[in-house]
C-alpha positions in Angstrom: -16.0 -12.4 -11.2 -16.6 -10.4 -8.0 -13.0 -11.3 -7.1 -11.8 -9.8 -10.4 -13.7 -6.6 -9.6 -12.0 -6.4 -6.3 -8.6 -6.9 -7.8 -9.3 -4.2 -10.4 -10.7 -1.6 -8.0 -8.7 1.6 -8.1 -6.8 2.8 -5.2 -8.6 5.4 -3.2 -6.3 8.4 -2.7 -6.5 11.0 0.0 -4.1 14.0 0.3 -2.9 15.6 3.5 -0.7 18.7 3.7 0.5 21.7 5.7 -2.1 24.5 5.4 0.4 26.9 3.8 3.3 26.5 1.3 5.8 27.6 2.5 4.7 26.5 6.0 4.4 28.8 9.0 5.0 28.2 12.8 1.9 26.8 14.3 0.8 24.7 17.3 1.2 20.9 17.0 -1.2 19.2 14.7 -2.4 15.7 15.6 -4.7 14.1 13.2 -6.2 10.6 12.9 -6.1 9.0 9.4 -9.0 6.5 9.3 -10.5 5.7 6.0 -13.5 3.3 6.3 -12.8 -0.2 5.0 -9.0 0.4 4.6 -6.6 -2.2 5.9 -3.4 -1.0 4.2 -2.2 2.5 3.6 0.5 3.4 1.1 2.0 6.7 2.0 3.9 8.7 -0.7 5.2 12.2 -0.6 5.2 15.2 -2.9 8.7 15.8 -4.3 8.6 19.4 -3.0 8.4 18.3 0.6 11.0 20.1 2.7 10.8 21.0 6.4 13.0 21.6 9.4 10.5 19.7 11.5 9.5 16.0 11.5 6.2 14.6 10.4 5.6 11.7 12.8 3.3 8.7 12.2 1.9 6.8 15.2 -0.4 3.8 15.8 -2.2 5.6 18.6 -3.6 9.0 19.6 -1.3 9.2 22.7 1.7 9.0 20.3 3.4 6.3 22.3 4.0 3.8 19.5 5.8 5.3 16.5 5.4 3.9 13.0 7.7 6.2 11.0 8.8 9.8 10.6 9.7 11.9 7.7 12.1 13.2 6.6 14.4 10.4 7.5 17.9 10.9 8.9 19.2 11.8 5.4 16.4 14.3 4.7 14.6 12.0 2.3 10.8 11.6 2.0 10.6 7.9 0.9 7.2 6.2 0.6 6.2 3.5 3.0 3.2 1.2 3.9 1.2 1.0 7.1 -0.8 -2.2 7.7 -3.5 -1.0 10.1 -7.1 0.2 10.1 -6.0 3.7 11.1 -3.0 5.7 12.3 -2.2 9.2 13.6 0.1 11.9 12.3 1.8 14.7 14.4 3.5 17.8 13.0 4.9 20.6 15.1 6.0 23.4 12.9 8.2 25.4 15.3 11.1 25.7 12.9 9.3 27.0 9.8 11.2 29.2 7.4 10.2 30.8 4.1 12.6 28.6 2.3 10.9 25.4 3.5 7.9 24.3 1.5 6.2 22.0 4.1 4.7 18.6 3.5 2.1 17.0 1.3 1.5 13.3 1.3 -0.9 11.0 -0.5 -2.5 8.0 1.3 -3.6 5.3 -1.2 -5.8 2.6 0.3 -7.3 -0.7 -0.7 -10.3 -2.3 1.0 -10.2 -5.4 3.3 -12.3 -7.1 0.6 -9.4 -6.9 -1.8 -7.1 -8.5 0.8 -9.6 -11.3 1.3 -9.9 -11.9 -2.5 -6.2 -12.3 -2.8 -6.1 -14.8 0.2 -9.0 -16.8 -1.4 -7.3 -16.9 -4.8 -4.0 -18.0 -3.3 -5.8 -20.7 -1.3 -7.6 -22.1 -4.4 -4.4 -22.1 -6.5 -2.3 -23.8 -3.8 -4.8 -26.2 -2.2 -7.2 -27.2 -5.0 -5.3 -27.4 -8.3 -8.3 -29.1 -10.1 -10.6 -26.3 -9.0 -8.0 -23.7 -9.8 -7.6 -24.9 -13.4 -11.4 -24.6 -14.0 -11.8 -21.2 -12.2 -8.7 -19.4 -13.4 -8.7 -17.9 -16.9 -6.9 -15.1 -18.7 -9.1 -12.5 -17.0 -7.9 -13.5 -13.6 -4.3 -13.6 -14.8 -4.6 -10.1 -16.4 -6.3 -8.7 -13.3 -3.5 -10.0 -11.1 -0.8 -8.5 -13.4 -2.6 -5.2 -13.3 -2.8 -5.4 -9.4 0.9 -6.3 -9.1 1.7 -3.2 -11.2 -0.2 -1.0 -8.8 0.9 -2.5 -5.5 4.1 -2.3 -3.6 5.9 -4.2 -0.9 4.3 -7.3 0.7 1.1 -7.2 -1.3 3.1 -7.1 -4.6 5.2 -10.0 -3.5 2.0 -12.0 -2.6 0.5 -11.2 -6.0 3.7 -12.2 -7.8 3.8 -15.5 -5.8 0.2 -16.2 -7.0 1.1 -15.4 -10.6 4.2 -17.7 -10.4 2.1 -20.5 -9.0 -0.5 -20.0 -11.8 2.3 -20.1 -14.5 3.8 -23.1 -12.9 0.5 -25.0 -12.8 -0.4 -23.9 -16.3 3.0 -25.1 -17.8 2.7 -28.4 -15.9 -0.8 -29.0 -17.3 0.2 -27.9 -20.8 3.7 -29.5 -21.1 3.8 -32.1 -18.4 6.4 -32.2 -15.6 10.0 -32.0 -16.7 11.9 -35.1 -15.8 15.7 -35.3 -15.9 17.1 -38.5 -17.5 
């Protein structure tokens, strides 16, 4: 049941933004985003985000390996996911204007323990069907559905794969395998 607790744990949210709205010209800001225990960061943006300058995301302090930048080439602030223990942001507000609001983004994280719980559950379902049928109950299924609803991208696909495997195994046990005549 500790596995269920990990799957149900809420996302931990942290907000980062320009100091002023609208934003003002300022020296470049470089900041590390490092939330203890995090392995995946889901970055989403406030709908009011509007700048003439780019908010850059890097893997390293020297800013040599870019991850992403916002707004994109079409001026959009779409959410994305970073799978790292930490990352850096850089914002140089040299083109500020009173008609530009600035940026504000939310970083939602999950712990490494949740990732391990998903891997373990997937391994049990795929490798040990007999054990899976005795361990997995409606609470596990409900927790996975809830986690799939919260997650995005690769993690959501992984959870949906586990749910599909659970349903497939459950229907085989309940109804037997389908054989074509």
